[in-house]
RODO-2510 file (C-alpha; in nm, 4 decimals, decimal comma):
residues 511
     n   res          X          Y          Z
     1     m     2,2701     3,7050    13,3576
     2     p     2,3332     4,0691    13,2554
     3     v     2,1573     4,3112    13,4844
     4     n     2,0220     4,6540    13,3426
     5     l     2,0874     4,8710    13,6514
     6     h     1,9148     5,1670    13,4797
     7     a     1,5932     4,9505    13,4881
     8     l     1,6123     4,8881    13,8641
     9     s     1,3408     5,0424    14,0812
    10     v     1,4213     5,3163    14,3356
    11     q     1,3531     5,0489    14,5973
    12     a     1,6712     4,8592    14,5084
    13     p     1,9281     4,8225    14,7824
    14     i     2,1620     5,1185    14,7987
    15     e     2,4756     4,8943    14,7958
    16     v     2,3933     4,8041    14,4405
    17     f     2,4555     5,1514    14,3294
    18     m     2,7824     5,1707    14,5363
    19     t     2,9334     4,8817    14,3541
    20     p     3,2327     4,9983    14,1396
    21     r     3,1661     5,0205    13,7654
    22     y     3,4388     4,9786    13,5139
    23     r     3,4132     5,0935    13,1523
    24     m     3,5300     4,9599    12,8254
    25     l     3,7962     5,1383    12,6076
    26     i     3,6765     5,2030    12,2525
    27     g     3,8766     5,4499    12,0496
    28     s     3,9651     5,7364    12,2837
    29     e     3,6825     5,6924    12,5308
    30     l     3,6115     5,4826    12,8324
    31     v     3,2383     5,3854    12,7686
    32     p     2,9540     5,1735    12,8950
    33     a     2,7834     4,9358    12,6531
    34     v     2,5538     5,0883    12,3925
    35     e     2,2505     4,9259    12,5439
    36     g     2,3432     5,0295    12,8993
    37     l     2,3516     4,6637    13,0299
    38     w     2,5888     4,5788    13,3243
    39     q     2,7157     4,2404    13,4418
    40     s     2,8084     4,1679    13,8070
    41     i     3,1534     4,0369    13,8794
    42     i     3,1955     3,7926    14,1727
    43     n     3,4824     3,7319    14,4136
    44     p     3,5309     3,3531    14,3897
    45     s     3,6504     3,3365    14,7473
    46     t     3,3571     3,5069    14,9038
    47     e     3,0905     3,4786    14,6349
    48     e     3,0214     3,8527    14,6784
    49     i     2,9628     4,1100    14,3938
    50     i     3,2822     4,3303    14,3693
    51     a     3,2253     4,5228    14,0526
    52     e     2,9914     4,5860    13,7579
    53     v     3,1201     4,5824    13,3973
    54     p     2,9507     4,6595    13,0720
    55     q     2,7607     4,3760    12,8924
    56     a     2,8458     4,4598    12,5319
    57     n     2,7007     4,3209    12,2147
    58     a     2,7737     4,3154    11,8441
    59     v     2,7258     4,6901    11,8059
    60     d     2,9995     4,7599    12,0599
    61     v     3,2229     4,5053    11,8912
    62     d     3,1739     4,6862    11,5587
    63     l     3,2520     5,0199    11,7143
    64     a     3,5720     4,8768    11,8682
    65     v     3,6811     4,7130    11,5394
    66     q     3,6072     5,0269    11,3452
    67     a     3,8223     5,2287    11,5871
    68     a     4,1048     4,9719    11,5514
    69     q     4,0781     4,9735    11,1766
    70     k     4,0871     5,3636    11,1695
    71     a     4,4017     5,3586    11,3963
    72     f     4,5856     5,0851    11,1941
    73     p     4,7416     5,3000    10,9122
    74     a     4,9080     5,5503    11,1506
    75     w     5,0134     5,2919    11,4064
    76     s     5,1461     5,0437    11,1596
    77     t     5,3689     5,3165    10,9994
    78     l     5,5103     5,4592    11,3165
    79     s     5,8726     5,3877    11,3489
    80     p     5,9759     5,0845    11,5550
    81     g     6,1267     5,3120    11,8165
    82     e     5,7929     5,5025    11,8562
    83     r     5,5937     5,1890    11,9059
    84     s     5,8576     5,0678    12,1417
    85     h     5,8231     5,3915    12,3408
    86     y     5,4470     5,3482    12,3789
    87     l     5,4799     4,9868    12,4942
    88     w     5,7454     5,0894    12,7476
    89     q     5,5181     5,3648    12,8766
    90     l     5,2435     5,1129    12,9104
    91     a     5,4644     4,8840    13,1109
    92     q     5,5640     5,1783    13,3406
    93     g     5,1863     5,2551    13,3789
    94     l     5,1326     4,8871    13,4916
    95     e     5,4176     4,9256    13,7363
    96     k     5,2695     5,2447    13,8697
    97     y     4,9357     5,0749    13,9390
    98     s     5,0815     4,7340    14,0309
    99     d     4,9355     4,7279    14,3778
   100     e     4,5856     4,7956    14,2457
   101     l     4,6312     4,5326    13,9642
   102     i     4,7519     4,2717    14,2183
   103     q     4,4414     4,3216    14,4336
   104     l     4,2078     4,3356    14,1362
   105     e     4,3588     4,0102    13,9891
   106     s     4,3494     3,8316    14,3312
   107     t     3,9920     3,9168    14,4159
   108     n     3,8483     3,8786    14,0627
   109     a     4,0143     3,5429    13,9787
   110     g     4,0268     3,4057    14,3341
   111     k     4,4029     3,3804    14,3366
   112     p     4,6296     3,3731    14,6435
   113     i     4,7905     3,7128    14,6778
   114     k     5,1357     3,5611    14,6801
   115     l     5,0787     3,4055    14,3369
   116     v     4,9707     3,7300    14,1864
   117     s     5,2258     3,9572    14,3426
   118     n     5,5272     3,7244    14,2784
   119     g     5,4092     3,5775    13,9529
   120     d     5,1185     3,7016    13,7349
   121     v     5,1601     4,0830    13,7565
   122     p     5,5380     4,1081    13,7439
   123     f     5,5577     3,8485    13,4649
   124     a     5,2970     4,0481    13,2731
   125     i     5,5033     4,3733    13,3093
   126     d     5,8261     4,1938    13,2083
   127     n     5,6560     4,0471    12,9045
   128     l     5,5379     4,3996    12,7980
   129     k     5,8917     4,5269    12,8430
   130     y     6,0303     4,2443    12,6355
   131     f     5,8125     4,3197    12,3450
   132     a     5,8911     4,6919    12,3747
   133     g     6,2358     4,5780    12,2924
   134     q     6,1282     4,3437    12,0239
   135     a     5,9534     4,6231    11,8388
   136     r     6,2969     4,7652    11,7554
   137     v     6,4429     4,4356    11,6181
   138     i     6,3992     4,4685    11,2435
   139     e     6,4528     4,1453    11,0667
   140     g     6,4447     4,0727    10,6893
   141     l     6,6328     3,8676    10,4492
   142     g     6,8188     4,0260    10,1615
   143     t     6,9958     3,8212     9,8954
   144     g     7,2059     3,9231     9,6020
   145     e     7,0919     3,6798     9,3306
   146     v     6,8636     3,4078     9,4301
   147     v     6,7526     3,4454     9,0748
   148     g     7,0197     3,5924     8,8407
   149     g     6,9733     3,9616     8,7758
   150     y     6,7421     4,0189     9,0683
   151     t     6,7683     4,1138     9,4320
   152     s     6,5109     3,9826     9,6740
   153     t     6,4210     4,0993    10,0285
   154     i     6,1688     3,9756    10,2848
   155     r     5,9617     4,2298    10,4835
   156     r     5,7586     4,1335    10,7963
   157     e     5,4496     4,3446    10,7937
   158     p     5,1531     4,3753    11,0284
   159     i     4,8289     4,1897    10,9650
   160     g     4,5791     4,4540    11,0684
   161     v     4,3074     4,4415    11,3375
   162     i     4,3702     4,1537    11,5810
   163     g     4,0742     4,0067    11,7752
   164     s     4,2195     3,8845    12,1009
   165     i     4,0164     3,6616    12,3392
   166     a     4,1694     3,5925    12,6729
   167     p     4,0880     3,3268    12,9308
   168     w     3,9808     3,3496    13,2984
   169     n     4,2575     3,1480    13,4565
   170     y     4,5449     3,4075    13,4056
   171     p     4,3509     3,7414    13,3053
   172     i     4,6322     3,9919    13,3210
   173     m     4,9133     3,7647    13,1929
   174     m     4,7053     3,6324    12,8914
   175     a     4,5868     3,9916    12,8104
   176     i     4,9485     4,1178    12,7841
   177     w     5,0616     3,8018    12,6105
   178     k     4,8233     3,8955    12,3315
   179     i     4,8408     4,2725    12,3385
   180     a     5,2204     4,3104    12,3561
   181     p     5,3407     4,1189    12,0512
   182     a     5,0461     4,2319    11,8349
   183     l     5,1147     4,6050    11,9040
   184     a     5,4822     4,5660    11,8884
   185     a     5,4467     4,4301    11,5321
   186     g     5,2385     4,7240    11,4191
   187     n     4,8839     4,5772    11,4509
   188     t     4,5817     4,7185    11,6447
   189     v     4,3892     4,5132    11,8910
   190     v     4,0368     4,4468    12,0136
   191     l     4,0657     4,2540    12,3313
   192     k     3,7840     4,0557    12,4858
   193     p     3,8650     3,9382    12,8385
   194     a     3,6783     3,6357    12,9831
   195     p     3,3383     3,7511    13,1264
   196     q     3,4221     3,6202    13,4710
   197     t     3,7604     3,8016    13,5072
   198     p     3,7592     4,1311    13,3108
   199     l     3,8800     4,3814    13,5899
   200     t     4,2542     4,3887    13,5254
   201     s     4,1981     4,4142    13,1480
   202     l     3,9639     4,7097    13,1987
   203     k     4,2268     4,8662    13,4252
   204     i     4,4956     4,8222    13,1435
   205     g     4,2544     5,0163    12,9230
   206     e     4,2451     5,3073    13,1744
   207     i     4,6258     5,2971    13,1925
   208     a     4,6619     5,2918    12,8113
   209     q     4,4405     5,6104    12,8011
   210     e     4,6372     5,7697    13,0788
   211     i     4,9751     5,7190    12,9147
   212     g     4,8446     5,8558    12,5709
   213     l     4,8347     5,5419    12,3648
   214     p     4,6894     5,6676    12,0349
   215     p     4,3080     5,6235    12,0167
   216     g     4,1926     5,2959    11,8637
   217     v     4,5287     5,1188    11,8965
   218     l     4,3910     4,9108    12,1906
   219     n     4,0234     4,8602    12,2500
   220     i     3,8672     4,6395    12,5250
   221     v     3,5114     4,5114    12,5150
   222     t     3,3498     4,2982    12,7809
   223     g     3,0849     4,0282    12,7753
   224     g     3,0133     3,6633    12,6959
   225     g     3,1039     3,4475    12,3981
   226     p     2,7848     3,4607    12,2008
   227     e     2,7273     3,8379    12,2583
   228     v     3,0965     3,9595    12,2062
   229     g     3,3368     3,6776    12,1197
   230     e     3,1426     3,5507    11,8171
   231     p     3,0809     3,8965    11,6625
   232     l     3,4418     3,9705    11,7032
   233     v     3,5597     3,6382    11,5374
   234     i     3,3311     3,6927    11,2373
   235     h     3,3796     4,0638    11,2011
   236     p     3,5189     4,1085    10,8420
   237     q     3,7812     4,3632    10,9514
   238     a     3,9295     4,1402    11,2240
   239     r     4,1986     3,9743    11,0236
   240     m     4,3434     3,7504    11,2908
   241     i     4,1918     3,5869    11,5962
   242     s     4,4190     3,5099    11,8986
   243     f     4,2352     3,2768    12,1487
   244     t     4,3387     3,1098    12,4670
   245     g     4,0883     2,8592    12,6150
   246     s     3,9237     2,5309    12,5610
   247     t     3,9954     2,2981    12,2622
   248     a     3,6224     2,2841    12,1877
   249     t     3,5916     2,6665    12,1696
   250     g     3,9082     2,6817    11,9674
   251     k     3,7560     2,4437    11,7079
   252     r     3,4493     2,6688    11,6887
   253     i     3,6576     2,9716    11,6293
   254     m     3,8580     2,7964    11,3527
   255     g     3,5424     2,7094    11,1839
   256     l     3,4042     3,0680    11,2090
   257     a     3,7308     3,2281    11,0983
   258     a     3,7522     3,0006    10,8018
   259     h     3,4589     3,1788    10,6265
   260     k     3,6703     3,4921    10,5912
   261     m     4,0070     3,3141    10,5714
   262     a     4,1304     3,4945    10,8805
   263     r     4,4372     3,3788    11,0567
   264     v     4,3854     3,1975    11,3953
   265     h     4,6419     3,1682    11,6874
   266     l     4,5210     2,9075    11,9361
   267     e     4,6602     2,8065    12,2769
   268     l     4,4112     2,5426    12,3867
   269     g     4,3768     2,2565    12,6381
   270     g     4,6438     2,0472    12,8074
   271     k     4,6894     1,7303    13,0094
   272     a     5,0443     1,7478    13,1195
   273     p     5,2395     1,4350    13,2167
   274     l     5,5177     1,4348    13,4798
   275     i     5,7403     1,1456    13,4379
   276     v     5,9585     1,0172    13,7257
   277     l     6,2352     0,7819    13,6187
   278     a     6,3953     0,5256    13,8457
   279     d     6,7039     0,7372    13,9108
   280     a     6,5205     1,0736    13,9923
   281     d     6,5547     1,2671    14,3056
   282     i     6,2172     1,1698    14,4656
   283     e     6,2012     1,4584    14,7002
   284     a     6,2640     1,7080    14,4247
   285     a     6,0138     1,5346    14,1953
   286     a     5,7506     1,5116    14,4646
   287     r     5,7787     1,8869    14,5525
   288     g     5,7882     1,9926    14,1826
   289     a     5,4736     1,7821    14,1264
   290     v     5,2825     1,9425    14,4165
   291     v     5,3698     2,2810    14,2725
   292     g     5,2845     2,1776    13,9191
   293     s     4,9558     2,0044    14,0185
   294     y     4,8040     2,2672    14,2502
   295     v     4,9275     2,5880    14,0885
   296     n     4,6313     2,8277    14,0474
   297     t     4,4115     2,5553    14,1984
   298     g     4,4894     2,3316    13,8999
   299     q     4,3362     2,5888    13,6592
   300     d     4,6466     2,5958    13,4432
   301     c     4,6723     2,4345    13,0891
   302     t     5,0327     2,3268    13,1829
   303     a     4,9420     2,1867    13,5133
   304     v     5,0540     1,8385    13,6158
   305     t     4,7567     1,6068    13,5787
   306     r     4,9182     1,2628    13,4990
   307     i     5,2136     1,1411    13,7075
   308     l     5,3958     0,8426    13,5686
   309     v     5,6450     0,6817    13,8094
   310     e     5,8914     0,3926    13,7307
   311     r     5,7626     0,1107    13,9490
   312     p     6,0667     0,0712    14,1831
   313     h     5,9969     0,4117    14,3296
   314     y     5,6211     0,4307    14,2746
   315     h     5,5145     0,3828    14,6451
   316     h     5,7915     0,6072    14,7787
   317     f     5,6754     0,8841    14,5451
   318     l     5,3100     0,8344    14,6143
   319     d     5,3625     0,8505    14,9874
   320     r     5,5730     1,1617    14,9734
   321     f     5,3492     1,3408    14,7178
   322     t     5,0440     1,2594    14,9412
   323     e     5,2206     1,3858    15,2574
   324     l     5,3043     1,7153    15,0743
   325     s     4,9506     1,7423    14,9352
   326     k     4,8240     1,7334    15,2966
   327     e     5,0417     2,0434    15,3718
   328     v     4,8836     2,2551    15,0933
   329     r     4,7250     2,5585    15,2852
   330     i     4,3732     2,6473    15,1430
   331     g     4,1869     2,9553    15,2484
   332     d     4,1990     3,3271    15,2636
   333     i     4,3426     3,4577    14,9317
   334     s     4,4604     3,7816    15,0992
   335     s     4,7021     3,5867    15,3344
   336     e     5,0537     3,5517    15,2211
   337     s     5,0533     3,2102    15,3651
   338     t     4,7738     3,0675    15,1574
   339     d     4,8952     2,8268    14,8903
   340     m     4,5700     2,7536    14,7096
   341     g     4,2496     2,9590    14,6546
   342     p     3,9079     2,8675    14,5161
   343     l     3,8081     2,7631    14,1673
   344     v     3,6795     3,0588    13,9533
   345     s     3,3142     2,9862    13,9722
   346     a     3,0308     2,7692    14,1021
   347     d     3,0095     2,6148    13,7489
   348     q     3,3798     2,5274    13,7447
   349     k     3,3521     2,3645    14,0886
   350     e     3,0654     2,1618    13,9721
   351     r     3,2599     2,0599    13,6591
   352     v     3,5605     1,9430    13,8611
   353     a     3,3438     1,7510    14,0994
   354     g     3,1699     1,5859    13,8101
   355     f     3,5074     1,4408    13,6868
   356     v     3,5803     1,3105    14,0359
   357     d     3,2353     1,1531    14,0848
   358     r     3,2471     0,9798    13,7438
   359     a     3,5965     0,8434    13,8100
   360     q     3,4892     0,6911    14,1357
   361     a     3,1756     0,5490    13,9807
   362     a     3,3952     0,3889    13,7115
   363     g     3,5859     0,2085    13,9939
   364     i     3,9072     0,4153    13,9895
   365     k     4,0614     0,4299    14,3280
   366     l     4,0491     0,7625    14,5097
   367     h     4,3786     0,7604    14,7086
   368     y     4,3357     1,0969    14,8914
   369     q     4,1054     1,4027    14,8974
   370     g     4,1763     1,6939    15,1362
   371     t     3,9265     1,9249    15,3012
   372     v     3,8307     2,2867    15,2337
   373     p     3,7467     2,5728    15,4648
   374     d     3,3974     2,6157    15,5970
   375     g     3,1855     2,9090    15,4581
   376     p     3,1564     3,0731    15,1197
   377     g     3,3865     3,0352    14,8315
   378     f     3,4226     2,7886    14,5332
   379     y     3,6974     2,5908    14,7054
   380     y     3,7841     2,2332    14,6023
   381     p     4,0500     2,0177    14,7726
   382     p     4,3630     1,8385    14,6483
   383     t     4,2434     1,5137    14,4997
   384     i     4,4659     1,2135    14,4050
   385     f     4,3592     0,9064    14,2028
   386     v     4,5840     0,6021    14,1542
   387     e     4,6227     0,3414    13,8868
   388     a     4,3720     0,4766    13,6500
   389     p     4,3357     0,3108    13,2960
   390     t     4,5106     0,4998    13,0150
   391     d     4,1861     0,5380    12,8258
   392     s     3,9767     0,6542    13,1251
   393     e     3,8210     0,9939    13,1264
   394     i     4,0216     1,1112    13,4192
   395     m     4,3397     1,0302    13,2234
   396     q     4,2289     1,1728    12,8897
   397     e     4,0234     1,4854    12,9559
   398     e     4,1175     1,8268    13,0995
   399     v     3,9704     1,8605    13,4487
   400     f     4,1157     2,2039    13,5217
   401     g     4,1131     2,1603    13,8866
   402     p     4,3380     2,0251    14,1620
   403     v     4,2941     1,6627    14,0602
   404     v     4,5914     1,4376    13,9709
   405     v     4,6368     1,0705    13,8764
   406     i     4,9518     0,8768    13,9744
   407     n     5,0262     0,5605    13,7915
   408     p     5,3139     0,3145    13,7885
   409     v     5,5011     0,2385    13,4624
   410     d     5,7528    -0,0391    13,4049
   411     s     5,9932     0,1368    13,1683
   412     v     6,0946     0,4526    13,0095
   413     d     5,9385     0,3487    12,6880
   414     e     5,6073     0,2794    12,8546
   415     a     5,6216     0,6236    13,0244
   416     i     5,6678     0,7857    12,6865
   417     a     5,3916     0,5845    12,5274
   418     v     5,1431     0,6647    12,8024
   419     a     5,2359     1,0293    12,8063
   420     n     5,1915     1,0692    12,4343
   421     d     4,8643     0,8630    12,4306
   422     i     4,6503     1,1819    12,4569
   423     r     4,4965     1,4298    12,2149
   424     y     4,6649     1,7244    12,3880
   425     g     5,0307     1,8255    12,3608
   426     l     5,1056     2,1465    12,5454
   427     a     5,3539     2,0727    12,8259
   428     a     5,5292     1,7873    13,0000
   429     s     5,8249     1,7217    13,2332
   430     v     6,0780     1,4433    13,3004
   431     w     6,2683     1,3868    13,6240
   432     t     6,6056     1,2094    13,6104
   433     k     6,9679     1,2497    13,6912
   434     n     7,0760     1,0864    13,3621
   435     i     7,1321     1,3435    13,0843
   436     h     7,1062     1,0858    12,8082
   437     q     6,7706     0,9660    12,9383
   438     a     6,6559     1,3227    12,9707
   439     w     6,7343     1,4028    12,6086
   440     k     6,5797     1,0770    12,4838
   441     v     6,2539     1,1421    12,6742
   442     a     6,2430     1,5120    12,5845
   443     a     6,2885     1,4345    12,2147
   444     a     6,0114     1,1635    12,2257
   445     l     5,7433     1,3600    12,4026
   446     q     5,4925     1,5321    12,1670
   447     f     5,4553     1,8438    12,3738
   448     g     5,5383     2,2099    12,2996
   449     t     5,7332     2,2555    12,6252
   450     v     5,9303     1,9878    12,8088
   451     w     6,0988     2,0515    13,1492
   452     v     6,3701     1,8551    13,2910
   453     n     6,3779     1,8328    13,6696
   454     d     6,1207     2,1189    13,7105
   455     h     5,7633     2,1942    13,5910
   456     l     5,5950     2,5298    13,5042
   457     p     5,8569     2,8020    13,4677
   458     l     5,8284     3,0181    13,1511
   459     c     6,0070     3,3330    13,0324
   460     a     5,9456     3,6048    12,7877
   461     e     6,2442     3,5045    12,5685
   462     m     6,1339     3,1409    12,4999
   463     p     5,8128     3,0280    12,3032
   464     h     5,5110     2,8690    12,4599
   465     g     5,2573     2,6683    12,2493
   466     g     5,1280     2,3259    12,1842
   467     f     5,1144     2,0165    11,9604
   468     k     4,8081     1,8396    11,8443
   469     e     4,4805     1,9567    11,9880
   470     s     4,6534     2,1986    12,2220
   471     g     4,6580     2,4341    11,9250
   472     f     4,9171     2,6065    11,7191
   473     g     5,0994     2,9411    11,7182
   474     k     5,3395     3,0566    11,9866
   475     d     5,3055     3,2966    12,2815
   476     l     5,6122     3,4681    12,4286
   477     s     5,9453     3,5081    12,2465
   478     r     6,0335     3,6383    11,8962
   479     y     5,8154     3,3538    11,7671
   480     a     5,5097     3,5257    11,8971
   481     f     5,6097     3,8565    11,7332
   482     e     5,6288     3,6768    11,4037
   483     e     5,2875     3,5197    11,4592
   484     y     5,1462     3,8670    11,4308
   485     t     5,3274     3,9490    11,0935
   486     i     5,2977     3,8546    10,7240
   487     a     5,6055     3,7776    10,5222
   488     k     5,6145     3,9754    10,2058
   489     h     5,8733     3,9089     9,9272
   490     v     5,9837     4,2170     9,7365
   491     m     6,1802     4,1391     9,4211
   492     f     6,3988     4,4073     9,2314
   493     d     6,5051     4,3757     8,8706
   494     l     6,8776     4,4815     8,8359
   495     s     6,9006     4,4777     8,4527
   496     g     6,7039     4,7802     8,3654
   497     e     6,5994     4,6084     8,0415
   498     a     6,2509     4,6573     7,8963
   499     e     6,2437     4,3051     7,7494
   500     k     6,3702     4,0308     7,9735
   501     g     6,5333     3,7192     7,8415
   502     w     6,2601     3,4976     7,9696
   503     h     5,9584     3,7054     7,8407
   504     f     5,9434     3,4990     7,5096
   505     s     5,7958     3,2079     7,7012
   506     v     5,4786     3,4161     7,7391
   507     f     5,5011     3,6826     7,4581
   508     g     5,7197     3,7071     7,1510
   509     d     6,0271     3,5175     7,0290
   510     p     6,3603     3,4508     7,1933
   511     q     6,6125     3,7248     7,1784
***
């Protein structure tokens, strides 16, 4: 619950007041919440309070949106080169503070330091640089005479104020994935980070102010969904909502946004299959599956959750995957040798444990479950189920933890059918040495990203987004830039005539 530190008595422990406080960015100022409420932020690996952030409400949201709306006319009419310059400066600012951002992201999200320092932070910076370049790529379609006597052109124009809602599993990456293309396209942004993991987003706000980003172009407000997220979604001046998170919340946002006909950009849940064909390199597949299953403690919408292995190599793969799972090092997130950290919160740990308990109660075989360190932290061990029914909860619903099911299949067609028998469609992979089989499976899989002989890598130049209930709209690449624009058709008459030949169909007689 939010804590009003101003209301604490003088007998409160002195360390409460020594906890670092971060402030929101609204307009040109770093500010607390209007009501003066603060929320404690927890390190998932120690369960200790590491910071206090403002607990905003609808009033703060309105101030942020108004600031973004005020900034939009000037920002949207800057030259592409000027917007590019600001984004590049912001990227350089993130590089300047990269060590601090790495520490904040690791301790706030409970991520192993090597994942953050070699993945999350450098990828976020690279993505920002990519969109600094994309801001200068001006695309439009001009045609001589689509209709005789006229010339048409297509303009891509910014939408306006974007309400961006980021998740807790990749706080800095998802913040940049939303900020960068929106600003590059000429929009202004109000960002709401997840309430559990706001620290790197708030640091981005400080950096934006330091590099001189014009006031109101980027605004950052913190707090929960009911207090901040919903007022942002329904605000009449937020013309597009970009959300990454659960499918259930995405559906709620769609419903709220529909009342004002706002655009929505949704990257939602996933239940990624990893298909191992009979001719696959089993060692490569097993290692790739371990990385894909336990990345970020399984808190990844593209994480491997369903492994489908052609029966001739099923037991070989299962044995090797289990051996490698036992080698996963769980513990101190500050150690470069740690492979897997805790889950993000006590609630998330309870949720993951609930899936495991229900699967066992349903009679699904628990093949292996590891151990976690003694002491504090929301740690959960690698967990492997086998031969689960396709329609079981553990095969159908997103666990968002280090829990995987490994099932045998009797053919490529069966693997495709089982993989697609899901309401999600974000990511998948196939492992084979046969290029023809690879193309066949990749074409048949109903997922937005399909890897062949690997699982997880993404890059700024290629799109990321889902099919079915994994949402719609693309992050990354030029496709993301276009998500944040509106196509406008401008048509020029070339004749100079006052009365056009077709006017009689509405008024007057034929010429």
